[in-house]
C-alpha positions as a LaTeX table, in Angstrom:
\begin{tabular}{lrrr}
\hline
Residue & $x$ (\AA) & $y$ (\AA) & $z$ (\AA) \\
\hline
Met1 & $-10.18$ & $-35.02$ & $-113.67$ \\
Gly2 & $-11.54$ & $-38.60$ & $-113.99$ \\
Lys3 & $-9.50$ & $-41.75$ & $-113.94$ \\
Ala4 & $-8.08$ & $-42.95$ & $-117.23$ \\
Pro5 & $-9.98$ & $-45.95$ & $-118.63$ \\
Leu6 & $-8.27$ & $-49.30$ & $-118.37$ \\
Pro7 & $-6.83$ & $-50.64$ & $-121.64$ \\
Ser8 & $-9.25$ & $-52.54$ & $-123.87$ \\
Glu9 & $-6.44$ & $-54.68$ & $-125.30$ \\
Phe10 & $-3.26$ & $-56.27$ & $-124.00$ \\
Gln11 & $-0.73$ & $-58.28$ & $-126.02$ \\
Gly12 & $-3.05$ & $-57.96$ & $-129.02$ \\
Leu13 & $-6.01$ & $-59.53$ & $-127.21$ \\
Pro14 & $-9.13$ & $-57.96$ & $-125.70$ \\
Thr15 & $-9.19$ & $-57.42$ & $-121.95$ \\
Val16 & $-12.13$ & $-58.65$ & $-119.88$ \\
Gly17 & $-13.72$ & $-58.44$ & $-116.47$ \\
Ser18 & $-14.42$ & $-61.46$ & $-114.31$ \\
Glu19 & $-18.06$ & $-61.79$ & $-115.43$ \\
Lys20 & $-17.06$ & $-61.70$ & $-119.10$ \\
Met21 & $-14.34$ & $-64.25$ & $-118.42$ \\
Arg22 & $-16.90$ & $-66.67$ & $-116.97$ \\
Glu23 & $-19.03$ & $-66.15$ & $-120.07$ \\
Val24 & $-16.08$ & $-66.87$ & $-122.38$ \\
Asp25 & $-15.25$ & $-70.05$ & $-120.45$ \\
Met26 & $-18.87$ & $-71.19$ & $-120.70$ \\
Lys27 & $-19.12$ & $-70.42$ & $-124.41$ \\
Ala28 & $-15.89$ & $-72.29$ & $-125.11$ \\
Thr29 & $-17.51$ & $-75.40$ & $-123.66$ \\
Met30 & $-21.15$ & $-74.95$ & $-124.67$ \\
Asp31 & $-20.76$ & $-73.39$ & $-128.13$ \\
Tyr32 & $-17.37$ & $-74.71$ & $-129.25$ \\
Gly33 & $-17.36$ & $-78.11$ & $-127.58$ \\
Ile34 & $-14.12$ & $-77.63$ & $-125.62$ \\
Pro35 & $-14.48$ & $-79.47$ & $-122.29$ \\
Ala36 & $-13.51$ & $-77.57$ & $-119.15$ \\
Glu37 & $-11.13$ & $-80.44$ & $-118.44$ \\
Arg38 & $-9.28$ & $-79.71$ & $-121.69$ \\
Leu39 & $-9.04$ & $-75.99$ & $-120.92$ \\
Met40 & $-7.52$ & $-76.81$ & $-117.53$ \\
Glu41 & $-5.10$ & $-79.25$ & $-119.13$ \\
Asn42 & $-4.06$ & $-76.59$ & $-121.65$ \\
Ala43 & $-3.64$ & $-74.06$ & $-118.85$ \\
Gly44 & $-1.45$ & $-76.32$ & $-116.73$ \\
Lys45 & 0.77 & $-77.20$ & $-119.67$ \\
Ala46 & 1.19 & $-73.54$ & $-120.65$ \\
Ile47 & 1.94 & $-72.53$ & $-117.05$ \\
Ala48 & 4.58 & $-75.24$ & $-116.69$ \\
Glu49 & 6.26 & $-74.18$ & $-119.92$ \\
Glu50 & 6.30 & $-70.54$ & $-118.82$ \\
Ile51 & 7.67 & $-71.40$ & $-115.38$ \\
Leu52 & 10.58 & $-73.15$ & $-117.06$ \\
His53 & 11.06 & $-70.19$ & $-119.41$ \\
Ile54 & 11.11 & $-67.75$ & $-116.48$ \\
Cys55 & 13.30 & $-69.77$ & $-114.16$ \\
Val56 & 15.87 & $-71.44$ & $-116.40$ \\
Pro57 & 18.55 & $-70.12$ & $-116.58$ \\
Phe58 & 17.57 & $-66.87$ & $-114.86$ \\
Leu59 & 16.93 & $-68.27$ & $-111.35$ \\
Val60 & 18.63 & $-71.65$ & $-111.60$ \\
Pro61 & 21.16 & $-72.87$ & $-114.19$ \\
Ser62 & 19.20 & $-75.98$ & $-115.13$ \\
Ser63 & 15.69 & $-77.40$ & $-114.67$ \\
Ser64 & 17.09 & $-80.22$ & $-112.53$ \\
Leu65 & 17.87 & $-77.64$ & $-109.83$ \\
Leu66 & 14.45 & $-75.98$ & $-109.92$ \\
Val67 & 12.31 & $-76.56$ & $-106.82$ \\
Pro68 & 8.86 & $-74.91$ & $-107.10$ \\
Val69 & 6.35 & $-74.83$ & $-104.27$ \\
Ile70 & 2.85 & $-74.78$ & $-105.76$ \\
Cys71 & 0.11 & $-73.56$ & $-103.41$ \\
Cys72 & $-3.37$ & $-74.61$ & $-104.53$ \\
Gly73 & $-6.85$ & $-73.56$ & $-103.51$ \\
Arg74 & $-9.99$ & $-75.68$ & $-103.64$ \\
Gly75 & $-11.32$ & $-74.25$ & $-106.93$ \\
Asn76 & $-10.24$ & $-74.40$ & $-110.56$ \\
Asn77 & $-7.19$ & $-72.21$ & $-109.89$ \\
Gly78 & $-5.99$ & $-75.01$ & $-107.65$ \\
Gly79 & $-6.78$ & $-77.51$ & $-110.38$ \\
Asp80 & $-4.55$ & $-75.52$ & $-112.75$ \\
Gly81 & $-1.77$ & $-75.84$ & $-110.20$ \\
Leu82 & $-2.15$ & $-79.62$ & $-109.98$ \\
Val83 & $-1.95$ & $-79.95$ & $-113.76$ \\
Thr84 & 1.09 & $-77.65$ & $-113.76$ \\
Ala85 & 2.87 & $-79.94$ & $-111.29$ \\
Arg86 & 2.21 & $-82.91$ & $-113.56$ \\
Tyr87 & 3.70 & $-81.21$ & $-116.63$ \\
Leu88 & 6.68 & $-79.97$ & $-114.63$ \\
Lys89 & 7.33 & $-83.54$ & $-113.49$ \\
Glu90 & 7.27 & $-84.69$ & $-117.12$ \\
Ala91 & 9.99 & $-82.07$ & $-117.73$ \\
Gly92 & 12.07 & $-83.47$ & $-114.88$ \\
Val93 & 11.05 & $-80.94$ & $-112.22$ \\
Asn94 & 9.70 & $-82.20$ & $-108.90$ \\
Ser95 & 7.39 & $-79.68$ & $-107.28$ \\
Glu96 & 6.27 & $-79.48$ & $-103.68$ \\
Val97 & 2.48 & $-79.21$ & $-103.91$ \\
Phe98 & 0.24 & $-77.99$ & $-101.11$ \\
Ile99 & $-3.55$ & $-77.69$ & $-101.26$ \\
Ile100 & $-5.95$ & $-76.21$ & $-98.74$ \\
Lys101 & $-7.94$ & $-79.01$ & $-97.16$ \\
Lys102 & $-11.59$ & $-78.49$ & $-98.10$ \\
Glu103 & $-14.20$ & $-80.07$ & $-100.30$ \\
Phe104 & $-13.09$ & $-80.03$ & $-103.93$ \\
Gly105 & $-14.92$ & $-79.72$ & $-107.22$ \\
Asp106 & $-14.89$ & $-82.47$ & $-109.83$ \\
Leu107 & $-11.93$ & $-81.13$ & $-111.82$ \\
Val108 & $-9.76$ & $-80.67$ & $-108.75$ \\
Thr109 & $-10.67$ & $-84.18$ & $-107.53$ \\
Leu110 & $-9.81$ & $-85.60$ & $-110.96$ \\
Asn111 & $-6.44$ & $-83.86$ & $-111.07$ \\
Leu112 & $-5.59$ & $-84.83$ & $-107.50$ \\
Lys113 & $-6.00$ & $-88.44$ & $-108.63$ \\
Arg114 & $-3.90$ & $-87.87$ & $-111.77$ \\
Ala115 & $-1.16$ & $-86.20$ & $-109.73$ \\
Glu116 & $-1.09$ & $-89.18$ & $-107.37$ \\
Glu117 & $-0.86$ & $-91.58$ & $-110.32$ \\
Lys118 & 2.21 & $-89.66$ & $-111.53$ \\
Gly119 & 3.88 & $-89.97$ & $-108.16$ \\
Ile120 & 3.34 & $-86.36$ & $-107.13$ \\
Lys121 & 2.87 & $-86.06$ & $-103.39$ \\
Val122 & 0.24 & $-83.46$ & $-102.58$ \\
Lys123 & 0.22 & $-82.25$ & $-98.98$ \\
Phe124 & $-2.98$ & $-80.96$ & $-97.47$ \\
Ile125 & $-2.83$ & $-77.66$ & $-95.60$ \\
Asp126 & $-4.72$ & $-77.31$ & $-92.35$ \\
Asn127 & $-3.93$ & $-75.08$ & $-89.38$ \\
Asp128 & $-0.36$ & $-76.38$ & $-89.13$ \\
Leu129 & 1.62 & $-74.36$ & $-91.65$ \\
Ala130 & 5.04 & $-75.61$ & $-90.55$ \\
Pro131 & 5.44 & $-78.07$ & $-93.49$ \\
Leu132 & 4.55 & $-75.34$ & $-95.99$ \\
Glu133 & 6.87 & $-72.82$ & $-94.38$ \\
Lys134 & 9.71 & $-75.35$ & $-94.36$ \\
Ala135 & 9.17 & $-76.05$ & $-98.07$ \\
Leu136 & 9.01 & $-72.34$ & $-98.88$ \\
Ser137 & 12.31 & $-71.72$ & $-97.10$ \\
Ala138 & 14.03 & $-74.25$ & $-99.36$ \\
Cys139 & 12.29 & $-73.59$ & $-102.69$ \\
Ser140 & 13.44 & $-71.74$ & $-105.80$ \\
Ile141 & 10.09 & $-70.15$ & $-106.52$ \\
Ala142 & 6.53 & $-70.08$ & $-105.16$ \\
Val143 & 3.53 & $-70.51$ & $-107.44$ \\
Asp144 & 0.23 & $-68.96$ & $-106.35$ \\
Cys145 & $-2.74$ & $-71.08$ & $-107.48$ \\
Leu146 & $-4.92$ & $-70.22$ & $-104.51$ \\
Leu147 & $-7.66$ & $-67.94$ & $-105.86$ \\
Gly148 & $-8.96$ & $-67.22$ & $-109.35$ \\
Thr149 & $-11.34$ & $-64.68$ & $-110.81$ \\
Gly150 & $-14.36$ & $-66.29$ & $-109.16$ \\
Phe151 & $-13.34$ & $-65.38$ & $-105.62$ \\
Ala152 & $-14.89$ & $-62.33$ & $-103.98$ \\
Gly153 & $-14.19$ & $-60.92$ & $-100.55$ \\
Lys154 & $-11.18$ & $-60.94$ & $-98.26$ \\
Pro155 & $-9.16$ & $-64.13$ & $-97.71$ \\
Glu156 & $-9.61$ & $-65.38$ & $-94.16$ \\
Gly157 & $-8.60$ & $-68.27$ & $-91.93$ \\
Val158 & $-6.07$ & $-70.74$ & $-93.30$ \\
Leu159 & $-6.16$ & $-69.09$ & $-96.73$ \\
Lys160 & $-5.10$ & $-65.79$ & $-95.20$ \\
Lys161 & $-2.24$ & $-67.48$ & $-93.34$ \\
Val162 & $-1.04$ & $-69.24$ & $-96.48$ \\
Ile163 & $-0.93$ & $-65.97$ & $-98.44$ \\
Gln164 & 1.00 & $-64.33$ & $-95.61$ \\
Ser165 & 3.45 & $-67.24$ & $-95.42$ \\
Val166 & 4.11 & $-67.14$ & $-99.17$ \\
Asn167 & 4.84 & $-63.40$ & $-99.05$ \\
Lys168 & 6.98 & $-63.69$ & $-95.92$ \\
Ser169 & 9.15 & $-66.33$ & $-97.56$ \\
Leu170 & 10.59 & $-63.56$ & $-99.76$ \\
Lys171 & 10.88 & $-66.06$ & $-102.61$ \\
Pro172 & 9.98 & $-64.94$ & $-106.15$ \\
Ile173 & 6.27 & $-65.56$ & $-106.71$ \\
Ile174 & 4.49 & $-66.51$ & $-109.92$ \\
Ala175 & 0.73 & $-65.90$ & $-109.69$ \\
Val176 & $-1.61$ & $-67.91$ & $-111.89$ \\
Asp177 & $-4.47$ & $-65.95$ & $-113.52$ \\
Val178 & $-4.56$ & $-63.24$ & $-110.81$ \\
Pro179 & $-2.51$ & $-62.70$ & $-107.66$ \\
Ser180 & $-4.69$ & $-64.06$ & $-104.87$ \\
Gly181 & $-6.49$ & $-61.24$ & $-103.07$ \\
Ile182 & $-6.35$ & $-58.84$ & $-106.04$ \\
Asn183 & $-9.69$ & $-57.88$ & $-107.56$ \\
Pro184 & $-9.58$ & $-58.84$ & $-111.27$ \\
Asp185 & $-11.99$ & $-56.05$ & $-112.22$ \\
Thr186 & $-10.49$ & $-53.12$ & $-110.32$ \\
Gly187 & $-6.95$ & $-54.18$ & $-109.44$ \\
His188 & $-7.51$ & $-53.15$ & $-105.81$ \\
His189 & $-6.37$ & $-55.48$ & $-103.07$ \\
Thr190 & $-8.39$ & $-56.77$ & $-100.15$ \\
Gly191 & $-5.77$ & $-56.20$ & $-97.46$ \\
Val192 & $-4.60$ & $-59.82$ & $-97.75$ \\
Tyr193 & $-2.97$ & $-60.45$ & $-101.12$ \\
Ile194 & $-0.09$ & $-62.01$ & $-102.99$ \\
Ile195 & 2.74 & $-59.76$ & $-104.18$ \\
Ala196 & 3.80 & $-61.43$ & $-107.42$ \\
Lys197 & 6.91 & $-60.92$ & $-109.52$ \\
Trp198 & 5.12 & $-62.45$ & $-112.52$ \\
Thr199 & 1.43 & $-63.02$ & $-113.24$ \\
Leu200 & 0.45 & $-65.60$ & $-115.86$ \\
Thr201 & $-3.13$ & $-64.78$ & $-116.70$ \\
Leu202 & $-5.15$ & $-67.37$ & $-118.60$ \\
Gly203 & $-6.80$ & $-66.88$ & $-121.99$ \\
Leu204 & $-7.35$ & $-63.14$ & $-121.78$ \\
Ala205 & $-5.99$ & $-60.38$ & $-119.54$ \\
Lys206 & $-8.27$ & $-59.24$ & $-116.74$ \\
Lys207 & $-8.82$ & $-55.48$ & $-116.80$ \\
Gly208 & $-7.91$ & $-54.87$ & $-113.16$ \\
Leu209 & $-4.44$ & $-56.32$ & $-113.63$ \\
Leu210 & $-3.63$ & $-53.41$ & $-115.96$ \\
Ala211 & $-4.55$ & $-50.70$ & $-113.45$ \\
Pro212 & $-1.49$ & $-48.62$ & $-112.47$ \\
His213 & $-2.09$ & $-49.22$ & $-108.77$ \\
Ala214 & $-2.09$ & $-52.99$ & $-109.37$ \\
Gln215 & 1.31 & $-53.13$ & $-111.05$ \\
Pro216 & 3.43 & $-53.51$ & $-107.87$ \\
Asn217 & 1.42 & $-56.63$ & $-106.96$ \\
Val218 & 0.98 & $-58.07$ & $-110.45$ \\
Gly219 & 4.60 & $-57.72$ & $-111.56$ \\
Glu220 & 5.30 & $-58.73$ & $-115.15$ \\
Leu221 & 2.02 & $-59.74$ & $-116.81$ \\
Lys222 & 1.73 & $-62.32$ & $-119.56$ \\
Val223 & $-1.35$ & $-63.87$ & $-121.20$ \\
Leu224 & $-1.17$ & $-67.62$ & $-121.78$ \\
Asp225 & $-3.04$ & $-69.28$ & $-124.63$ \\
Ile226 & $-5.33$ & $-72.01$ & $-123.25$ \\
Gly227 & $-7.09$ & $-72.87$ & $-126.49$ \\
Phe228 & $-9.92$ & $-70.37$ & $-126.90$ \\
Pro229 & $-11.05$ & $-70.30$ & $-130.57$ \\
Lys230 & $-10.15$ & $-67.11$ & $-132.45$ \\
Glu231 & $-13.82$ & $-66.49$ & $-133.25$ \\
Leu232 & $-14.69$ & $-66.51$ & $-129.56$ \\
Val233 & $-11.84$ & $-64.12$ & $-128.73$ \\
Asp234 & $-12.89$ & $-61.80$ & $-131.55$ \\
Gln235 & $-16.44$ & $-61.69$ & $-130.17$ \\
Cys236 & $-15.07$ & $-60.06$ & $-127.01$ \\
Arg237 & $-13.95$ & $-57.06$ & $-129.06$ \\
Leu238 & $-17.50$ & $-56.53$ & $-130.29$ \\
Asp239 & $-19.26$ & $-56.77$ & $-126.93$ \\
\hline
\end{tabular}
């Protein structure tokens, strides 16, 4: 008996694989004139709002007591995390932000600068994980913005150690887009992966996140609106 097909819709929206998601992102910019910077801004704002919805009052009685640790990678998933920290600060929440020290793309560089201008201290992660582990021990919640749908392979080096430290903290984890180390197309893990309590996937749900074997690592899944035009979303149902 073959495996059951993964759902074609989730929360009333079409589900997609990683390749289709890249195509949708590109079409949003090229065909609908929505800059990638705007999509990232929309994502960070939506993530911040959902973090507050999840955490207050269920984890902490008020937002003033919320202490998130946001772990960022070098790609756009990390950029989403930097924007999230900015919107949380506007809501009165000071996040501890850590980013893996590597070369960054333009959007990450831009949002590092914007975070600095807002007084957000971003700490760079190298081989010394003691500052991150100290922050994780004192935080309310950890936010995984390490890897997005564009990553393939098994996390290694510092990235591997960060994922392990986040899991070992035993703090509730919110994953952004996909839990790092989980394949967005199949839902299988790589051996090094985040175990999330909630996953806030961006724009459209990724098919692999709906696989039964992925559920223990994905946790509660929610799609966040980041501003894709309805016409573009509807096209996904026809492809």
